TIKOLRO-319156 format. One record per residue: residue in one letter; chain; x, y, z of N, C-alpha, C in turn. Coordinates in steps of 0.001 Angstrom, whole numbers. Layout:
BEGIN
[rec 'A', 'A', [X, Y, Z], [X, Y, Z], [X, Y, Z]]
...
This chain:
BEGIN
[rec 'X', 'A', [-157819, 8888, -109125], [-157978, 8977, -107676], [-157522, 7682, -107004]]
[rec 'X', 'A', [-157817, 6536, -107618], [-157437, 5252, -107039], [-155922, 5112, -106950]]
[rec 'X', 'A', [-155203, 5678, -107913], [-153744, 5581, -107885], [-153176, 6311, -106670]]
[rec 'X', 'A', [-153791, 7405, -106274], [-153360, 8129, -105071], [-153566, 7249, -103846]]
[rec 'X', 'A', [-154705, 6594, -103798], [-154995, 5705, -102674], [-153986, 4575, -102635]]
[rec 'X', 'A', [-153662, 3991, -103785], [-152702, 2893, -103837], [-151344, 3318, -103303]]
[rec 'X', 'A', [-150872, 4501, -103688], [-149585, 4987, -103205], [-149637, 5224, -101703]]
[rec 'X', 'A', [-150722, 5804, -101240], [-150870, 6134, -99824], [-150914, 4877, -98966]]
[rec 'X', 'A', [-151592, 3825, -99446], [-151817, 2628, -98654], [-150791, 1527, -98931]]
[rec 'X', 'A', [-149797, 1801, -99741], [-148854, 777, -100182], [-148240, 7, -99014]]
[rec 'X', 'A', [-147744, 702, -98037], [-147039, 25, -96951], [-147982, -678, -95998]]
[rec 'X', 'A', [-149151, -132, -95738], [-150062, -797, -94811], [-150637, -2061, -95421]]
[rec 'X', 'A', [-150708, -2138, -96758], [-151265, -3327, -97399], [-150193, -4368, -97680]]
[rec 'X', 'A', [-148926, -4025, -97541], [-147851, -4952, -97873], [-147885, -6210, -97014]]
[rec 'X', 'A', [-148409, -6124, -95801], [-148425, -7266, -94899], [-149681, -8119, -95026]]
[rec 'X', 'A', [-150621, -7717, -95873], [-151881, -8438, -96008], [-151809, -9511, -97085]]
[rec 'X', 'A', [-152559, -10617, -96903], [-152676, -11590, -97992], [-153334, -10924, -99202]]
[rec 'X', 'A', [-153047, -11441, -100377], [-153515, -10847, -101612], [-155033, -10714, -101664]]
[rec 'X', 'A', [-155777, -11699, -101144], [-157241, -11622, -101189], [-157761, -10442, -100371]]
[rec 'X', 'A', [-157117, -10148, -99253], [-157522, -9012, -98438], [-157237, -7699, -99159]]
[rec 'X', 'A', [-156094, -7634, -99840], [-155726, -6418, -100574], [-156751, -6139, -101665]]
[rec 'X', 'A', [-157161, -7183, -102394], [-158159, -7000, -103443], [-159475, -6487, -102866]]
[rec 'X', 'A', [-159889, -7042, -101716], [-161120, -6568, -101083], [-161006, -5101, -100697]]
[rec 'X', 'A', [-159879, -4712, -100108], [-159683, -3330, -99694], [-159704, -2402, -100903]]
[rec 'X', 'A', [-159037, -2806, -101985], [-159013, -1975, -103182], [-160400, -1854, -103795]]
[rec 'X', 'A', [-161169, -2929, -103771], [-162534, -2888, -104295], [-163368, -1879, -103511]]
[rec 'X', 'A', [-163256, -1912, -102198], [-164009, -971, -101363], [-163544, 447, -101629]]
[rec 'X', 'A', [-162240, 677, -101706], [-161730, 2024, -101951], [-162185, 2526, -103315]]
[rec 'X', 'A', [-162151, 1658, -104336], [-162570, 2066, -105665], [-164054, 2426, -105654]]
[rec 'X', 'A', [-164870, 1603, -105008], [-166297, 1880, -104907], [-166513, 3206, -104185]]
[rec 'X', 'A', [-165752, 3421, -103106], [-165886, 4640, -102327], [-165616, 5866, -103186]]
[rec 'X', 'A', [-164530, 5878, -103950], [-164175, 7037, -104751], [-165070, 7198, -105973]]
[rec 'X', 'A', [-165611, 6106, -106490], [-166519, 6208, -107614], [-167829, 6842, -107194]]
[rec 'X', 'A', [-168294, 6505, -106010], [-169581, 7013, -105547], [-169476, 8408, -104948]]
[rec 'X', 'A', [-168298, 8855, -104622], [-168143, 10153, -103975], [-168381, 10027, -102478]]
[rec 'X', 'A', [-168254, 11121, -101786], [-168426, 11105, -100336], [-169875, 11410, -99989]]
[rec 'X', 'A', [-170542, 10501, -99285], [-171945, 10708, -98978], [-172192, 11747, -97888]]
[rec 'X', 'A', [-171175, 12073, -97128], [-171393, 13052, -96060], [-170192, 13968, -95947]]
[rec 'X', 'A', [-170462, 15199, -95586], [-169389, 16163, -95360], [-169177, 16272, -93862]]
[rec 'X', 'A', [-167908, 16386, -93463], [-167605, 16543, -92049], [-166965, 17897, -91829]]
[rec 'X', 'A', [-167424, 18592, -90805], [-166765, 19838, -90448], [-165546, 19516, -89578]]
[rec 'X', 'A', [-164804, 20519, -89206], [-163579, 20318, -88432], [-163807, 19616, -87107]]
[rec 'X', 'A', [-164872, 19999, -86406], [-165154, 19395, -85109], [-165541, 17923, -85276]]
[rec 'X', 'A', [-166350, 17600, -86268], [-166730, 16210, -86530], [-165497, 15380, -86862]]
[rec 'X', 'A', [-164641, 15930, -87709], [-163423, 15222, -88108], [-162535, 14954, -86892]]
[rec 'X', 'A', [-162439, 15917, -85987], [-161633, 15755, -84775], [-162167, 14617, -83914]]
[rec 'X', 'A', [-163489, 14569, -83719], [-164077, 13492, -82912], [-163922, 12137, -83594]]
[rec 'X', 'A', [-164062, 12093, -84900], [-163892, 10826, -85627], [-162450, 10342, -85475]]
[rec 'X', 'A', [-161484, 11254, -85601], [-160078, 10882, -85413], [-159841, 10356, -84000]]
[rec 'X', 'A', [-160477, 10997, -83013], [-160289, 10569, -81628], [-160864, 9176, -81398]]
[rec 'X', 'A', [-162041, 8918, -81940], [-162640, 7586, -81805], [-161734, 6549, -82464]]
[rec 'X', 'A', [-161218, 6872, -83634], [-160331, 5940, -84345], [-159070, 5670, -83520]]
[rec 'X', 'A', [-158465, 6716, -82965], [-157276, 6536, -82126], [-157582, 5672, -80909]]
[rec 'X', 'A', [-158715, 5934, -80268], [-159081, 5160, -79076], [-159395, 3706, -79429]]
[rec 'X', 'A', [-160007, 3469, -80572], [-160293, 2104, -80995], [-158990, 1372, -81312]]
[rec 'X', 'A', [-158091, 2033, -82026], [-156825, 1394, -82390], [-155868, 1266, -81210]]
[rec 'X', 'A', [-156131, 1975, -80112], [-155314, 1840, -78908], [-155608, 535, -78166]]
[rec 'X', 'A', [-156727, -100, -78500], [-157080, -1378, -77878], [-156147, -2476, -78379]]
[rec 'X', 'A', [-156035, -3531, -77609], [-155262, -4691, -78059], [-155958, -5305, -79275]]
[rec 'X', 'A', [-155251, -6131, -80016], [-155854, -6788, -81175], [-157091, -7579, -80772]]
[rec 'X', 'A', [-156994, -8300, -79665], [-158116, -9124, -79212], [-159326, -8258, -78841]]
[rec 'X', 'A', [-159087, -7165, -78125], [-160198, -6282, -77742], [-160805, -5587, -78960]]
[rec 'X', 'A', [-159957, -5137, -79880], [-160436, -4505, -81109], [-161323, -5483, -81881]]
[rec 'X', 'A', [-160859, -6690, -82047], [-161607, -7723, -82769], [-162946, -7993, -82072]]
[rec 'X', 'A', [-162913, -8111, -80756], [-164127, -8383, -79975], [-165142, -7239, -80105]]
[rec 'X', 'A', [-164675, -6013, -79979], [-165558, -4840, -80081], [-166210, -4765, -81465]]
[rec 'X', 'A', [-165408, -4905, -82510], [-165959, -4838, -83870], [-166958, -5977, -84087]]
[rec 'X', 'A', [-166644, -7166, -83595], [-167564, -8299, -83735], [-168886, -7997, -83040]]
[rec 'X', 'A', [-168819, -7414, -81844], [-170052, -7043, -81128], [-170851, -6001, -81901]]
[rec 'X', 'A', [-170175, -5017, -82460], [-170869, -3979, -83225], [-171484, -4548, -84495]]
[rec 'X', 'A', [-170762, -5444, -85151], [-171300, -6075, -86362], [-172564, -6861, -86008]]
[rec 'X', 'A', [-172498, -7644, -84935], [-173662, -8432, -84513], [-174810, -7527, -84084]]
[rec 'X', 'A', [-174498, -6447, -83380], [-175523, -5549, -82877], [-176151, -4652, -83925]]
[rec 'X', 'A', [-175503, -4536, -85080], [-176031, -3641, -86114], [-176955, -4354, -87099]]
[rec 'X', 'A', [-177089, -5668, -86966], [-177968, -6460, -87834], [-177667, -6252, -89313]]
[rec 'X', 'A', [-176432, -6439, -89697], [-176036, -6256, -91101], [-176825, -7163, -92036]]
[rec 'X', 'A', [-177216, -8331, -91556], [-177944, -9263, -92420], [-179313, -8729, -92820]]
[rec 'X', 'A', [-179817, -7746, -92100], [-181119, -7162, -92414], [-181024, -5968, -93368]]
[rec 'X', 'A', [-179812, -5558, -93691], [-179611, -4414, -94589], [-179615, -4900, -96037]]
[rec 'X', 'A', [-179835, -3988, -96992], [-179726, -4378, -98403], [-178352, -4997, -98650]]
[rec 'X', 'A', [-178328, -6052, -99461], [-177100, -6823, -99641], [-175922, -5962, -100082]]
[rec 'X', 'A', [-176125, -5045, -101023], [-174994, -4261, -101528], [-174392, -3371, -100448]]
[rec 'X', 'A', [-175224, -2798, -99582], [-174704, -1955, -98495], [-173996, -2803, -97442]]
[rec 'X', 'A', [-174599, -3948, -97085], [-173976, -4835, -96103], [-172650, -5369, -96633]]
[rec 'X', 'A', [-172630, -5751, -97915], [-171415, -6283, -98517], [-170296, -5239, -98483]]
[rec 'X', 'A', [-170636, -4000, -98749], [-169648, -2925, -98721], [-169017, -2803, -97326]]
[rec 'X', 'A', [-169835, -2905, -96297], [-169331, -2816, -94917], [-168461, -4020, -94600]]
[rec 'X', 'A', [-168942, -5235, -94947], [-168152, -6454, -94694], [-166775, -6330, -95352]]
[rec 'X', 'A', [-166759, -5937, -96615], [-165496, -5848, -97348], [-164582, -4771, -96764]]
[rec 'X', 'A', [-165160, -3648, -96356], [-164365, -2568, -95774], [-163660, -3017, -94500]]
[rec 'X', 'A', [-164283, -3935, -93767], [-163700, -4432, -92526], [-162815, -5663, -92745]]
[rec 'X', 'A', [-162663, -6076, -93997], [-161765, -7179, -94294], [-162385, -8555, -94232]]
[rec 'X', 'A', [-163700, -8619, -94092], [-164367, -9918, -94080], [-164354, -10499, -95490]]
[rec 'X', 'A', [-164331, -11808, -95578], [-164389, -12473, -96871], [-165646, -13320, -96927]]
[rec 'X', 'A', [-166251, -13319, -98085], [-167510, -14042, -98268], [-167233, -15532, -98388]]
[rec 'X', 'A', [-168055, -16311, -97709], [-167971, -17763, -97779], [-169027, -18230, -98770]]
[rec 'X', 'A', [-168577, -18817, -99856], [-169495, -19243, -100899], [-169929, -20686, -100675]]
[rec 'X', 'A', [-171207, -20951, -100923], [-171673, -22329, -100924], [-171278, -22939, -102261]]
[rec 'X', 'A', [-171455, -24242, -102421], [-171086, -24912, -103674], [-171840, -24340, -104860]]
[rec 'X', 'A', [-173130, -24063, -104699], [-173922, -23550, -105822], [-173547, -22117, -106138]]
[rec 'X', 'A', [-173213, -21328, -105118], [-172789, -19948, -105366], [-171468, -19927, -106121]]
[rec 'X', 'A', [-170553, -20818, -105747], [-169268, -20876, -106418], [-169435, -21183, -107895]]
[rec 'X', 'A', [-170347, -22097, -108224], [-170596, -22428, -109621], [-171241, -21265, -110355]]
[rec 'X', 'A', [-172167, -20573, -109697], [-172807, -19446, -110377], [-171828, -18293, -110580]]
[rec 'X', 'A', [-170844, -18148, -109696], [-169823, -17124, -109877], [-168967, -17423, -111107]]
[rec 'X', 'A', [-168862, -18706, -111463], [-168091, -19103, -112637], [-168958, -19122, -113896]]
[rec 'X', 'A', [-170157, -18570, -113817], [-171120, -18514, -114913], [-171618, -19898, -115335]]
[rec 'X', 'A', [-171634, -20840, -114419], [-172197, -22152, -114680], [-173629, -22111, -114188]]
[rec 'X', 'A', [-174551, -22334, -115070], [-175964, -22247, -114705], [-176399, -23533, -114012]]
[rec 'X', 'A', [-177092, -23381, -112916], [-177644, -24518, -112183], [-179156, -24421, -112302]]
[rec 'X', 'A', [-179792, -25318, -113078], [-181235, -25234, -113241], [-181960, -25485, -111926]]
[rec 'X', 'A', [-183052, -24774, -111763], [-183932, -24942, -110600], [-183236, -24747, -109258]]
[rec 'X', 'A', [-182245, -23866, -109195], [-181622, -23578, -107901], [-181788, -22108, -107601]]
[rec 'X', 'A', [-182251, -21850, -106425], [-182369, -20472, -105944], [-181601, -20370, -104651]]
[rec 'X', 'A', [-180918, -19274, -104481], [-180130, -19078, -103275], [-180984, -18402, -102207]]
[rec 'X', 'A', [-181457, -19200, -101272], [-182239, -18650, -100170], [-181457, -18686, -98869]]
[rec 'X', 'A', [-180241, -19246, -98921], [-179410, -19307, -97735], [-178864, -17921, -97416]]
[rec 'X', 'A', [-178726, -17597, -96127], [-178082, -16324, -95813], [-176599, -16394, -96192]]
[rec 'X', 'A', [-176053, -15259, -96534], [-174648, -15180, -96913], [-173809, -15245, -95648]]
[rec 'X', 'A', [-172754, -16046, -95685], [-171839, -16153, -94547], [-170574, -15374, -94844]]
[rec 'X', 'A', [-170041, -14751, -93811], [-168823, -13959, -93950], [-167807, -14433, -92917]]
[rec 'X', 'A', [-166559, -14558, -93326], [-165472, -14942, -92438], [-164742, -13684, -91994]]
[rec 'X', 'A', [-164554, -13574, -90702], [-163855, -12409, -90147], [-162362, -12494, -90459]]
[rec 'X', 'A', [-161737, -11348, -90649], [-160280, -11357, -90808], [-159649, -11645, -89451]]
[rec 'X', 'A', [-158384, -12018, -89446], [-157746, -12187, -88143], [-157572, -10790, -87528]]
[rec 'X', 'A', [-157389, -10711, -86219], [-157336, -9406, -85545], [-156304, -8433, -86102]]
[rec 'X', 'A', [-155133, -8916, -86497], [-154112, -8007, -87044], [-154550, -7420, -88381]]
[rec 'X', 'A', [-155205, -8231, -89204], [-155673, -7719, -90492], [-156831, -6752, -90297]]
[rec 'X', 'A', [-157694, -7021, -89325], [-158771, -6080, -89021], [-158177, -4728, -88641]]
[rec 'X', 'A', [-157164, -4741, -87799], [-156487, -3498, -87404], [-155920, -2782, -88634]]
[rec 'X', 'A', [-155332, -3529, -89551], [-154767, -2936, -90759], [-155852, -2288, -91609]]
[rec 'X', 'A', [-156988, -2967, -91756], [-158087, -2401, -92541], [-158606, -1118, -91901]]
[rec 'X', 'A', [-158787, -1117, -90590], [-159298, 73, -89907], [-158264, 1195, -89957]]
[rec 'X', 'A', [-157002, 861, -89783], [-155945, 1872, -89854], [-155883, 2535, -91218]]
[rec 'X', 'A', [-156168, 1765, -92262], [-156086, 2279, -93627], [-157253, 3191, -94001]]
[rec 'X', 'A', [-158310, 3191, -93215], [-159479, 4024, -93530], [-159195, 5493, -93239]]
[rec 'X', 'A', [-159659, 6367, -94123], [-159597, 7786, -93818], [-160789, 8121, -92910]]
[rec 'X', 'A', [-160906, 9379, -92512], [-161964, 9751, -91563], [-163361, 9504, -92130]]
[rec 'X', 'A', [-163541, 9797, -93406], [-164856, 9590, -94027], [-165245, 8118, -94003]]
[rec 'X', 'A', [-164317, 7259, -94398], [-164602, 5826, -94415], [-164828, 5304, -93005]]
[rec 'X', 'A', [-164002, 5749, -92072], [-164147, 5301, -90688], [-165519, 5690, -90148]]
[rec 'X', 'A', [-165953, 6904, -90440], [-167280, 7342, -89991], [-168377, 6521, -90665]]
[rec 'X', 'A', [-168227, 6301, -91964], [-169258, 5588, -92715], [-169387, 4131, -92285]]
[rec 'X', 'A', [-168270, 3462, -92067], [-168320, 2035, -91778], [-168298, 1718, -90285]]
[rec 'X', 'A', [-167307, 2222, -89574], [-167104, 1808, -88187], [-168026, 2560, -87229]]
[rec 'X', 'A', [-168057, 3879, -87318], [-168902, 4635, -86381], [-170378, 4336, -86626]]
[rec 'X', 'A', [-170749, 4133, -87869], [-172140, 3771, -88159], [-172499, 2439, -87504]]
[rec 'X', 'A', [-171598, 1448, -87595], [-171840, 164, -86918], [-171955, 358, -85410]]
[rec 'X', 'A', [-171042, 1148, -84861], [-171069, 1395, -83420], [-172388, 2056, -83016]]
[rec 'X', 'A', [-172814, 3038, -83784], [-174060, 3743, -83470], [-175248, 2781, -83511]]
[rec 'X', 'A', [-175334, 1988, -84577], [-176465, 1064, -84715], [-176475, 16, -83610]]
[rec 'X', 'A', [-175320, -343, -83129], [-175228, -1346, -82081], [-175430, -762, -80684]]
[rec 'X', 'A', [-174837, 401, -80425], [-174824, 958, -79072], [-175971, 1923, -78766]]
[rec 'X', 'A', [-176518, 2569, -79779], [-177558, 3567, -79517], [-178789, 2983, -78817]]
[rec 'X', 'A', [-179247, 1772, -79171], [-180378, 1207, -78418], [-180051, 964, -76938]]
[rec 'X', 'A', [-178780, 700, -76646], [-178355, 455, -75263], [-178138, 1768, -74521]]
[rec 'X', 'A', [-177577, 2753, -75212], [-177249, 4052, -74625], [-177935, 5181, -75389]]
[rec 'X', 'A', [-179255, 5297, -75324], [-179927, 6367, -76084], [-179526, 7764, -75609]]
[rec 'X', 'A', [-179048, 7871, -74382], [-178634, 9175, -73865], [-177357, 9690, -74529]]
[rec 'X', 'A', [-176700, 8859, -75338], [-175523, 9298, -76086], [-175932, 10116, -77302]]
[rec 'X', 'A', [-177211, 10170, -77576], [-177760, 10909, -78715], [-177083, 10488, -80019]]
[rec 'X', 'A', [-176685, 11441, -80852], [-176019, 11101, -82106], [-175006, 12182, -82442]]
[rec 'X', 'A', [-174365, 12035, -83580], [-173397, 13035, -84029], [-172220, 13201, -83088]]
[rec 'X', 'A', [-171866, 14458, -82820], [-170699, 14759, -81989], [-170836, 14209, -80577]]
[rec 'X', 'A', [-172034, 14284, -80026], [-172255, 13789, -78665], [-172010, 12288, -78613]]
[rec 'X', 'A', [-172539, 11567, -79591], [-172309, 10120, -79634], [-170824, 9819, -79767]]
[rec 'X', 'A', [-170135, 10509, -80663], [-168706, 10259, -80866], [-167897, 10528, -79606]]
[rec 'X', 'A', [-168245, 11567, -78862], [-167539, 11865, -77608], [-167754, 10739, -76597]]
[rec 'X', 'A', [-168995, 10283, -76464], [-169282, 9169, -75549], [-168591, 7890, -76010]]
[rec 'X', 'A', [-168574, 7655, -77320], [-167935, 6461, -77856], [-166435, 6477, -77564]]
[rec 'X', 'A', [-165796, 7613, -77748], [-164364, 7732, -77445], [-164112, 7443, -75963]]
[rec 'X', 'A', [-164937, 8000, -75077], [-164791, 7730, -73638], [-165018, 6251, -73316]]
[rec 'X', 'A', [-165992, 5646, -73942], [-166301, 4228, -73763], [-165086, 3368, -74137]]
[rec 'X', 'A', [-164473, 3684, -75271], [-163303, 2923, -75712], [-162112, 3140, -74791]]
[rec 'X', 'A', [-161940, 4369, -74297], [-160854, 4646, -73349], [-161057, 3869, -72062]]
[rec 'X', 'A', [-162306, 3762, -71604], [-162589, 2997, -70381], [-162252, 1523, -70572]]
[rec 'X', 'A', [-162573, 973, -71724], [-162235, -430, -72004], [-160724, -608, -71964]]
[rec 'X', 'A', [-160012, 299, -72599], [-158553, 221, -72632], [-157965, 394, -71231]]
[rec 'X', 'A', [-158514, 1310, -70480], [-158031, 1561, -69123], [-158261, 345, -68231]]
[rec 'X', 'A', [-159434, -249, -68324], [-159727, -1451, -67524], [-158778, -2582, -67891]]
[rec 'X', 'A', [-158500, -2746, -69171], [-157604, -3807, -69632], [-156203, -3582, -69084]]
[rec 'X', 'A', [-155733, -2323, -69125], [-154390, -2033, -68617], [-154318, -2253, -67115]]
[rec 'X', 'A', [-155387, -1921, -66379], [-155422, -2117, -64935], [-155366, -3591, -64601]]
[rec 'X', 'A', [-156139, -4410, -65299], [-156143, -5855, -65069], [-154776, -6437, -65401]]
[rec 'X', 'A', [-154185, -6014, -66498], [-152879, -6522, -66930], [-151794, -6139, -65920]]
[rec 'X', 'A', [-151824, -4908, -65429], [-150799, -4473, -64473], [-150945, -5206, -63141]]
[rec 'X', 'A', [-152169, -5523, -62711], [-152391, -6283, -61479], [-151897, -7712, -61631]]
[rec 'X', 'A', [-152037, -8275, -62838], [-151566, -9634, -63078], [-150043, -9705, -63073]]
[rec 'X', 'A', [-149380, -8610, -63451], [-147923, -8577, -63493], [-147296, -8361, -62131]]
[rec 'X', 'A', [-148102, -7989, -61149], [-147574, -7701, -59794], [-147354, -8953, -59035]]
């Protein structure tokens, strides 16, 4: 199954640094090993595709800003590490290791050291973030991106409910951001 993914994603990953490609492949391999946690019907798939199109229609800067807000609003640091790590990697973030973590990754034992520091993650640049999101299929996009959006936006907009209703509101929200940006840009060009 992974070989199919590699062939499919070959061109979109060609522009990424090698470390980003490895992260993406790790997430894809984990995804296919675990199977799909949710089934989507045709209507759900249509709304997920629409949200993805509307998100990718944003400029790189706006896309990066929106994802950063959703990541911050979803409290990833409060989730179990393996689930949070999967989301970080899917979005192209790279883990920042402390000196002691780097040594433990190399199997060097450090006596009397415990890692109580929170894990830090470095965001990908906006173009690489776009590449990672573009490479996601509908299932992955729903699992990683829409879930972040829901966790971040639902407390602010509870009237968006969940499921299809939330996705429809989210698509409209993203279109409004894009429309406002285009209006401001066109006024500046006049």
